[in-house]
Structures are given as C-alpha cells and as structure tokens.
C-alpha positions as CSV (number, residue, x, y, z in Angstrom):
1,X,-136.9,32.2,52.7
2,X,-140.3,32.8,50.7
3,X,-143.4,31.1,52.0
4,X,-143.5,28.8,49.2
5,X,-139.9,27.6,50.0
6,X,-140.9,27.3,53.6
7,X,-144.0,25.3,52.7
8,X,-141.9,22.9,50.5
9,X,-139.3,22.6,53.3
10,X,-141.8,21.7,56.1
11,X,-143.6,19.2,53.6
12,X,-140.1,17.5,52.7
13,X,-139.5,17.3,56.5
14,X,-143.0,15.8,57.2
15,X,-142.6,13.4,54.2
16,X,-139.0,12.3,55.7
17,X,-140.5,11.9,59.2
18,X,-143.5,9.9,58.0
19,X,-141.0,7.4,55.8
20,X,-138.9,7.1,58.9
21,X,-141.9,6.0,61.0
22,X,-143.2,3.8,58.2
23,X,-140.1,1.8,58.1
24,X,-140.0,1.7,61.9
25,X,-143.4,0.2,62.0
26,X,-142.7,-2.2,59.1
27,X,-139.6,-3.5,61.1
28,X,-141.4,-4.0,64.3
29,X,-144.6,-5.5,62.7
30,X,-143.0,-7.8,60.0
31,X,-139.4,-8.5,61.2
32,X,-139.8,-8.6,64.9
33,X,-142.8,-11.1,65.4
34,X,-143.3,-14.5,64.4
35,X,-146.9,-13.7,63.2
36,X,-145.8,-10.7,61.3
37,X,-142.8,-12.6,59.5
38,X,-145.4,-15.4,58.7
39,X,-148.0,-13.1,57.3
40,X,-145.5,-11.3,55.0
41,X,-144.2,-14.7,53.8
42,X,-147.5,-15.9,53.0
43,X,-148.5,-12.6,51.1
44,X,-145.1,-13.0,49.1
45,X,-145.9,-16.6,48.2
46,X,-149.6,-16.0,47.2
47,X,-149.1,-13.0,45.2
48,X,-145.5,-12.8,43.9
49,X,-145.5,-16.4,42.4
50,X,-148.8,-16.0,40.6
51,X,-149.1,-14.5,37.3
52,X,-149.8,-10.7,37.4
53,X,-152.2,-11.2,34.6
54,X,-153.3,-13.7,32.1
55,X,-153.8,-13.6,28.3
56,X,-157.3,-12.1,27.3
57,X,-157.8,-10.5,30.8
58,X,-158.5,-6.8,30.9
59,X,-155.4,-4.7,31.7
60,X,-156.9,-3.1,34.9
61,X,-156.5,-6.6,36.4
62,X,-152.9,-6.5,35.8
63,X,-152.6,-3.0,37.2
64,X,-154.5,-4.1,40.3
65,X,-152.3,-6.9,41.0
66,X,-149.1,-5.0,40.3
67,X,-150.3,-2.5,42.8
68,X,-150.7,-5.0,45.5
69,X,-147.3,-6.5,44.7
70,X,-145.8,-3.0,45.0
71,X,-147.4,-2.5,48.4
72,X,-146.0,-6.0,49.6
73,X,-142.4,-5.0,48.5
74,X,-142.9,-1.6,50.3
75,X,-143.6,-3.4,53.5
76,X,-140.5,-5.5,53.2
77,X,-138.4,-2.7,51.9
78,X,-139.5,-0.5,54.9
79,X,-138.5,-3.0,57.4
80,X,-135.1,-3.5,55.8
81,X,-134.4,0.1,55.4
82,X,-135.1,0.4,59.3
83,X,-132.6,-2.5,59.8
84,X,-129.8,-0.6,58.0
85,X,-130.5,2.8,59.3
86,X,-127.6,4.0,61.7
87,X,-128.8,4.4,65.3
88,X,-127.7,7.1,67.8
89,X,-126.4,5.8,71.0
90,X,-129.7,7.4,72.7
91,X,-131.9,5.3,70.3
92,X,-130.5,2.0,71.5
93,X,-132.0,0.2,74.3
94,X,-129.7,0.5,77.6
95,X,-128.6,-3.1,78.9
96,X,-127.9,-3.2,82.6
97,X,-124.6,-4.8,82.7
98,X,-124.2,-4.7,86.4
99,X,-124.2,-8.0,88.2
100,X,-126.6,-8.5,91.1
C-alpha cells in the first residue's frame, strides 16, 4: 500500500468513526431526552415551515436559510441512523434478570 493509499484509508476510517459518534450523540441528545426532543421540534417548526426566501430578497439569504435547514435535518437523520444501527451484544446494556 502506498503512502497516499494509507492516508486515504486512515482518513476514511476517521470519517466513519466521526459519523458514527455524531449519530450516537444526536440520538442521545435529541431522541433520549425530553428537552432534546422539544428543542429539535421547535427548530423544525420555526424554520421548516417558514419560506426559505421571499421575492426580492438577496439570494444569500436563501442560501443561509437552506444551510440552517440542512443542519437541522442532519441532527434528526443522525439520531435516526443510530437507532437503525444493528448493535453487537457487547454494545447493549446488560440487564440483571435475577430476582433478589
């Protein structure tokens, strides 16, 4: 493997690990807590149901709003991806089934 291929492989591995951690955090923050659920819902209602741009407004305004909407979509999508991820037995919390 060449130096360039090694660097690309390491970068791809880092990006995959980063994305997995991002998805996990999105799940724990926005799907596992009431405050997170409420915050995500408020952002979606505030920004998704408003026009991205109005006639006569500079195009940069629309680009900015669409970027913000994409970020919010990414938060929701990250949490959803984490929920769909198959889990190893080691990753799942162990439940004590013994009665005391």
